[in-house]
N, C-alpha and C positions, 0 to 999 in steps of 0.2 A: 713417657716418650718426649724427647726434645722436639719443640715446635719449630718447623722449618718455615722461614719467611720467604715468600714468593712475590715477586713483582709481576703483575699481569696487566695486559692492555686491551681495552675495547677500542679498536681502531676504526674510525668512521671515514667514509668517503661517499659523497653523492647519495646519501640516504641508506647506505649499506654498511655492514660490519664484517670485518675480516675474522675468520676462524681457521684453525689448523687442526689436523688430526695427529694424535699422539702416536709415536712409534709402538709397534706391538710388543716390543721387549721392555717397555718402561712401565712404571706404575700407572694403572688405569689405561693401559695400552689399547689402541683402537678407538678410544672415545675422542670426541672433539673438544677443543679448548680455546680459550683466549690466549694468544701468544704471550710469552714471558718466561721467567725462570727464577732460579734460586738467587737470593741476595747474599753476597759473600759477607763474612764477618767484618764489621766496621764499614761496609760500603753503604753510602746513602741510597735510599730506595729509588729515587728518581734517576740517579746515575746507573743503577743496576738495570732499570727498565730500558734506558737508552742502549746500554751495552747488549742486553739480551735481544732487543729487536734488530740491532745491527747483525748479531751473530745468526739469528734464526731466519730473518726475513730480508736482510740487506737494505734496511731503510734507517734513516736518521730521524727520530722524532724531534720536532721543533716547537710544538705547542701541545702541552698536556695539562690536565687538571685532575685532581683526585675525584674518584667516583664512589668507591665503597671499600671498606676494610672489614674482613670477616675471618673467623677461625672455624676450623672443622677438624674433627677427629675421626679418622678411618681406623679400622681394627689394627692396621699395621703402620700407620703414619699419622702424624698430627701436623697440620699446616695453618699458616696465617697468610691469607691472600690480600695483598695491598694492590688494589685495582685502580688504574688510571685511564681516563679517556684520552686518546691521541687524536687531536683535531687537525693537526698539520704535520706533514712529514716529507722528507726528501727521498727520492728513489721509488722503484716499483717493487712492491712486496712479492716475494717468491720464496718457496721452501728451500732455503740454502742447505738444509740437512736432509733433503729428499722427502720431507713431509708434505702431504697434500694441503693446499690452502684454498679457501673459497670466500668470495664476497656474497653475503646473504642479507636479505632484508630482516629487520627486527622480527617480523611475524614468522619468517622462515626458520628462526632459531629453534622453534619447537619441533622441527623435523629432524633434528640431530641429537644424538645421545652425548651428554656431557657428564663428567664426574659429579657426584652428589654435592661436593663442595661448591660447585658452580651455580647452584640454584638461585641464591640471592643475587649473583652477578648477572644472571640471565634476566632477572626482574629489573635490576638497576639499568641494564642496557636498553630495555624496552620502555621504561617509564620516562615521562617528560619531567621537566624541572618544576612545573607548576600544576597543582591539583586544585581545581576550582570547585567551591561549595556553593550550592544555590542559597540565596538569601531567604530568611524565614519571615520576611515582612511583605511578601508579594503574593497576589492572587495568581490564578492560573495564567491569565493574560500577561501579568507581569513576569512570570517565570519564563514564558515563551519569549518575551522581549529580552530577558537576561540571557537565555541560551543563544538567541540570534546575535546579540552583542558579543558574547564570548567566542562563538564559532567564527564570527567575522574577524576577530582579532587573532585567530589561529589556535585557540584552545584545543588541546588534545585529550584531556582527561577531566571529566566533570562528575561531581557527586550530587545527585538529586536527594536532598535531605527533606525539606518541606514538611515539618511537623504541623504546620498550620492547615494542612489539607486532610480531609477525611480519607480513610484507607481506600475507598472505592474511587474517589477522585484522584488520589495519588496514582493508582494503577492506570487510569485512563490517560493522565498527563504523561506518565512515564513512557507509555507506548508511543505517544506522539513525539516526545523528545528523543526517544531512541531512534525513530525513523529519521529525524533531522540530523542526529549525530552520525548515523551510518552514511548518509549521503555526503556529509562533510569530512568523513574519514576520522571522526573523533570517537571516543569511547565513553559510554555512560555507565556509572556505577550507582546501584540502588542502595538505600539505607533501610536496614531493618532485619527481619527474620529471613533465614535461608530459603523458605518456601516461596518468597517473592520471585526468585529466579525461575521457578516452575511455571509461573504465570506470565512473566515478562522476560524474554530472552536477552537481557542486558549483558554488558561486558564484564560485570563484576558486582560484588556485594560488599557493603561497608557495615561493620559491626561496631556499635557504640561500646564503650568500655564495660558497661554494666552487663553486657551479654557474653563477654569473653569467657567467664568462668563456667558457662553452660557447656562449653565444647572441649572435650578431651582430645578431639581429633578434628581434622578439617571438615567443615559441614557442607562444602560445595565442591564441585568437580575441579580438576586441575586446569581445565581449559578456560576458566574465567578468573578474574582478579578477586582476591579476598583482602580487604584492607580493614583496619581497625583504629579506633581512637585509644591512646594510652597516655598516662600521666606520670608514671613512675616505673621503677625496675620490676616490681611485682607484676604489673600489667604487661610489661614487655615480655616477661617469661610466660604469661598466660597466652599472649599472642603467638609466641613461638610454638607452644603446645597445641594451639588450634590450627597450626599450619598457615598462618597469615602470610601473605606475600609482601606487604608493606604496611607501615603504620603512619599515623599523624600523631606527633608528640606535642603536648601542650600543657599549660600556656607558657610560651616562651616570653612574650611581652604582654602588657596590659591590653585588655579588650573592653569594648563597650558592653558586651553581653555578660561578662563575668568580672566586674570591676574589683571584687573583693578576693578573687582567687590568688593563691600563693604562686608566684611566678618562678619559673625555672631559671630564667635569664639564659644568656648564651653559654655561660660556663656550665650550668646544669644540663642544658641541652646537649652540649658536647660530651659530657661525662656519660650520659645515658646512651647516646649514639654509639659510644665505644663498646657498650654492653650488648648492643642489638645484633641480631643475626639476620637482618633484613634491611631494605632501604627505609629511611626515616624522613618524613616531611616535617618541617617546622611549622607549627600552627600557633596562632595567638598574636594578634597585632601585626601580622605580616603585611608588607608592601613590597613592591618590585625592588626597592633598594636593599632589601634584606636577603635577596637571593645569594649574593656573593658570600655574605657572612654565614648563611646556612651551609653552603658548600664547604667553606673553610672549617666548619665545625664537624664535617663528615656527613652532613645530611644529603639526601637526594635532591632536595629543593624546598619550596615553600608551598603551603596550602592556605587558603583563606576564602572568606566570604565577601567582605567589604573592601579590603585593601588591594585586591588583585584586579 
């Protein structure tokens, strides 16, 4: 089947995202979607995006940035979705073609039925640009200080790695950090085996690369995040098989912890992101100045321990 290129938009305003319902007589009719439409032959994607939003919603997008690009094969159709965040626009969005439209919070997206191809877009729309990893050289008091510092600076997604702690102390600390995160409106991800979530009701689980091959299907429920560490195309494929929501791809640049590791560099990172079917964070030597480059390469953002 010929692959159809579609430009789609995650339109944001005041903490909410605009979604629209597909007409019943169209492919995947009745389901909800992010507005957009088919890119015409030879038409630049960004130009197609602006045109489709004017035709569908009566708005003119004035500030956009690339979010994620994915492909999906239905039994009767093959699509490539080039998704952009619309941060500024002129006009008041409304269904010019009679389609219902709604402003919803990122958390409310789970209450609507979307086409299967939209699953990675839903993740990308809900995920922040920065994924914070706890330092491995601090004791429990130091990790509490780390969390307090990150929450104070507005961190939204944090991974409690902490290999320096015994398993029983890790569980005790995780419960304490989870309570602090929930009060701050942030999300805490645990590191390790899936049964951790049965003991600690955190917002997600992170699998190191060595664990990926153990899972032929998703080992946690759909209502929590599942992330993983990957380093190459084979591990990306394993992450997809395990139903992972997003990955950290490394090492992009040199790190203090793994000075001899073979580096991907930004070109290698960008090549692997093109193969990914999920949001990808750049990991390895990241600092705030690298966020723009990570996004230019198609990444969701940056992840890190010391540089963020």
